[in-house]
N, C-alpha and C positions, 0 to 999 in steps of 0.2 A: 613271754616277755624276756627281753634281752637283759642279761646281768650287767648293770651299769658299772660294776666293779672293774670290768675290763676296760672301761673308758680311760681311766687313769693310766693303765698300762699302755694302752694304744697311743695316748697323747705323749707319754714319755718316750715311746719308740719314735714317734715323729720328731720330737724335740732332739733326741740324740742323732737321728739321721740328718736333720737340718744342720746341726752343729758340725757334723762330720763332712757333709757335702759342701758347706759354705766356708769352711775354715781357710782354704787356699785363696779364695777370692777376697776374703776379709784381710788375710795376711798381706796382700798386695797394697792395702791401705794402711798397713801397720797395726791392724786390729785383730781381735779374735771375735767370735760370735757374741760373747758376753759384753765385751767393750762396745761392740756395735749396738747392742740393745741399750746400754747406758747412754751412748751418744744420741740415739733416737729418742730416748725418754727425755733427755735434756732439751732436745730440739722441740719436742711436743709440749713440754711444760716449762716455758721460760721462767727463770728465777727459782727453780726447784732446788732443794738442798739435798745433800748426800743421803741423809736419813730417809727422805721421801723417795729417792731413787730406789734405795734398798727395799722399801715397802712396796713400791709400785711393781718392781720386778720379782719380788719375793725371793731375794737373795740376801745372804748375810752381810753385815756391815763391813766385815774384813774384806770380803771379795769386792764389795762396792768401792772401798778405799783403794784397793790395788788397781782396779780398772780406772777409777778417776785419776789416780796418779799417772797411769800410762797415758791417758788421754791428755793430761796436762803436759807431759813430757813431749808428746807429739804436736803440741800447740793446737789441739782440737778444742780444748775448753779451758776456762779460767774460773777461779773462785772469786766471788765478789761479796762485799758486806751485805748481810741480810738483817733480819730482825734479831736484836739481842746479840748473842754470841754466834748465831747461826751464819753459815756462809752459803751463799747461793751459787749455783753452777750456771755458767753461760757459755755458749759456743763462741769460739773465736771465728774470725772470717775464714780461717783455714778449715775449722771444723764444720762451719756452715756450708762450705764449698763441697764437702764430700758427702753430705747428707743424702743427696739424690742418688749417688752411687750405692750407698748402703741400702737405701730403700729399694733400688732396682735389684740388687742381689737378693734381698729378702723376697720381694714380689715375684721375681722370676722363679725362684725355687718353689714357692707355693703354687704358682701357676702350672709349672710342670707336673707337680704331684696331682693337682686337680685334673689336669688334662689327661694324664695317664690313667687315673681312676674314673674318668668320665663323670666328674662331679662338676655341677654348674656353680659358678662363683656366686650366684644368687640363691644358693641352697639355704634353707632355714637353719642348717647346721651353724652357719657363721654367727647370726645373732644369738643363737642359743649358747654358743661357747663364749661370746662376748659378754653375755649376761652373767654367766657363771664366773667369769674372771672379774667382772665389776663387783660381784658379790664378795669376793675374797681379797680384793685389793682396793686401794684408794690412794689418791695423792691429796694430801692436806692442802 
């Protein structure tokens, strides 16, 4: 049986490589890979708040705040009134306009890695990883 302990290490390696390889492409949009993840999370979950973004991406609140501030300065998102004292995040038209570019950068990187490794995109690996992620994250 394969030692599943290596799975975390291998996923971490892929994560670091993805960030390293995509950094320049995201910089052309004024982003870094983490800000790109925040942007996509706001796109995928309209009216999400900052705390929910941090939970969904499993990143600390300070990093989330810094990335949200960058995205606001770039006019990619705004904060709007939420429930109680909570502020929701919403993409601006400028932010919405770059979502497809961000998605393309991400999709192309993964497609290259799968092609190079001869992994079919319909591999059972994908739903297994998605299930594991769903088990440890949630958006309220």
